[in-house]
C-alpha positions as CSV (number, residue, x, y, z in Angstrom):
1,M,-45.0,180.2,-75.7
2,K,-44.3,176.5,-75.6
3,I,-46.7,174.2,-77.3
4,E,-46.5,170.4,-77.1
5,C,-48.7,168.7,-79.6
6,T,-48.6,166.3,-82.6
7,K,-48.5,167.5,-86.2
8,E,-52.2,166.8,-86.5
9,E,-53.1,168.7,-83.3
10,F,-50.9,171.7,-84.4
11,K,-52.7,171.8,-87.8
12,V,-56.1,172.0,-86.0
13,L,-54.8,174.8,-83.7
14,L,-53.4,176.6,-86.7
15,D,-56.8,176.3,-88.6
16,M,-58.6,177.7,-85.5
17,V,-56.2,180.6,-85.1
18,Y,-56.4,181.3,-88.9
19,A,-60.2,181.3,-88.8
20,G,-60.3,183.4,-85.7
21,N,-58.1,186.0,-87.2
22,I,-60.2,186.1,-90.3
23,L,-63.3,186.6,-88.3
24,I,-61.7,189.4,-86.2
25,N,-59.4,191.2,-88.7
26,S,-60.5,190.5,-92.3
27,M,-62.9,193.4,-92.4
28,R,-60.4,195.9,-90.8
29,S,-57.9,198.1,-92.5
30,Q,-54.2,197.5,-91.8
31,E,-54.3,200.4,-89.3
32,E,-57.4,199.1,-87.5
33,K,-56.5,195.4,-87.2
34,I,-56.3,194.0,-83.7
35,E,-52.6,193.2,-83.2
36,E,-53.0,190.4,-80.6
37,Y,-54.9,188.2,-83.0
38,A,-52.8,189.1,-86.1
39,N,-49.6,188.4,-84.0
40,M,-51.0,185.0,-82.8
41,E,-51.7,184.0,-86.4
42,Q,-48.1,185.1,-87.3
43,F,-46.8,183.0,-84.5
44,F,-48.6,179.8,-85.6
45,L,-47.8,180.4,-89.3
46,S,-44.1,180.8,-88.4
47,K,-44.1,177.4,-86.5
48,A,-45.8,175.4,-89.3
49,K,-42.5,174.3,-90.8
50,E,-41.3,173.0,-87.4
51,Y,-44.4,170.7,-87.4
52,G,-43.8,169.4,-91.0
53,L,-46.4,171.7,-92.5
54,E,-44.2,173.8,-94.7
55,N,-46.9,173.7,-97.4
56,I,-49.1,175.9,-95.2
57,A,-47.1,179.1,-94.8
58,E,-44.4,181.1,-96.5
59,Y,-42.5,184.2,-95.5
60,D,-43.3,187.2,-97.6
61,E,-40.2,189.5,-97.8
62,E,-42.2,192.4,-99.2
63,Y,-44.6,192.5,-96.2
64,S,-42.2,191.0,-93.7
65,E,-44.7,188.5,-92.5
66,Y,-45.9,184.9,-92.9
67,I,-48.8,184.4,-95.3
68,P,-50.8,181.3,-95.9
69,T,-49.9,179.5,-99.1
70,R,-52.4,179.1,-102.0
71,E,-52.4,175.4,-101.2
72,Y,-53.5,176.1,-97.6
73,E,-56.2,178.6,-98.7
74,D,-57.6,176.0,-101.1
75,E,-58.0,173.3,-98.4
76,D,-61.4,171.9,-97.5
77,F,-61.0,173.6,-94.1
78,N,-61.7,177.0,-95.8
79,G,-65.1,175.7,-96.8
80,Y,-66.1,175.9,-93.1
81,I,-65.4,179.7,-93.3
82,D,-67.5,180.0,-96.5
83,E,-70.4,178.0,-94.9
84,Y,-70.3,180.3,-91.9
85,E,-70.3,183.4,-94.0
86,T,-73.2,182.1,-96.1
87,R,-75.3,181.1,-93.1
88,V,-74.7,184.5,-91.4
89,F,-75.6,186.4,-94.5
90,W,-79.0,184.6,-94.9
91,E,-79.8,184.7,-91.2
92,E,-79.0,188.4,-91.1
93,L,-81.0,189.2,-94.2
94,I,-84.0,187.3,-93.0
95,M,-83.9,188.9,-89.5
96,R,-83.4,192.4,-90.9
97,L,-86.2,192.2,-93.5
98,A,-88.6,190.8,-90.8
99,R,-87.6,193.5,-88.3
100,R,-88.0,196.2,-91.0
101,D,-91.5,195.0,-91.9
102,A,-92.6,194.6,-88.3
103,L,-91.4,198.1,-87.5
104,N,-93.1,199.5,-90.6
105,Y,-96.4,197.9,-89.5
106,A,-96.0,199.4,-86.1
107,G,-95.3,202.8,-87.5
108,D,-97.9,202.7,-90.3
109,V,-100.8,200.6,-88.9
110,D,-100.6,200.0,-85.2
111,Q,-98.5,202.4,-83.2
112,D,-99.8,201.0,-79.9
113,I,-98.5,197.5,-80.6
114,T,-96.8,196.0,-77.6
115,K,-93.1,194.9,-77.7
116,A,-94.2,191.3,-77.2
117,A,-96.6,191.5,-80.2
118,L,-94.0,193.2,-82.3
119,K,-91.5,190.5,-81.5
120,E,-94.0,187.8,-82.3
121,M,-94.8,189.5,-85.6
122,Q,-91.1,189.7,-86.4
123,L,-90.7,185.9,-85.7
124,K,-93.6,185.1,-87.9
125,L,-92.1,187.3,-90.7
126,E,-88.8,185.6,-90.2
127,D,-90.4,182.2,-90.8
128,K,-92.1,183.6,-93.9
129,Y,-88.9,185.0,-95.3
130,E,-87.0,181.8,-94.5
131,E,-89.5,179.7,-96.3
132,E,-89.4,182.0,-99.3
133,I,-85.6,182.1,-99.5
134,E,-85.4,178.3,-99.0
135,A,-87.8,177.8,-101.9
136,N,-86.6,180.5,-104.3
137,G,-83.4,182.0,-103.1
138,I,-83.2,185.6,-104.1
139,M,-85.3,185.2,-107.3
140,N,-88.4,187.0,-105.8
141,L,-86.5,189.7,-103.9
142,K,-86.4,193.1,-105.5
143,V,-85.6,196.6,-104.5
144,I,-88.2,199.3,-104.8
145,T,-87.8,202.9,-104.0
146,W,-89.9,204.6,-101.4
147,N,-91.8,206.5,-104.1
148,E,-92.6,203.2,-105.9
149,H,-93.9,201.7,-102.6
150,N,-96.2,204.7,-101.9
151,A,-97.5,204.7,-105.5
152,N,-98.5,201.1,-105.2
153,S,-100.1,201.4,-101.8
């Protein structure tokens, strides 16, 4: 692969490849990782020195691969990954809680509810949970067991 770009352009490309590989492979075991993405990250890390970015990657003899340096992992760029993970967490939590509550209502109270009404209920519940979490974070969330729920009903 031949890449013609400036040092700054290469750094942006490397950041994108690094972030993409994290998204695709970070939750996979070594045996499950998708090689094409891991190999592309290796390629870019191996070329960092050629672009004057030797502070970004180093070769690890034990694992026979390039790894990001601590300096690179501490860069502000990695804050974008943290922001993304945080946003996905909250959005998923809100959506799943709302979906659960809407489905529980449909199962317990109105089994003839239409899909459109169920979706509308879920969206309203999402708004409710979003407001609660924006105001109080997780302070008012608690886990109750099914038996506790039934005893309080």
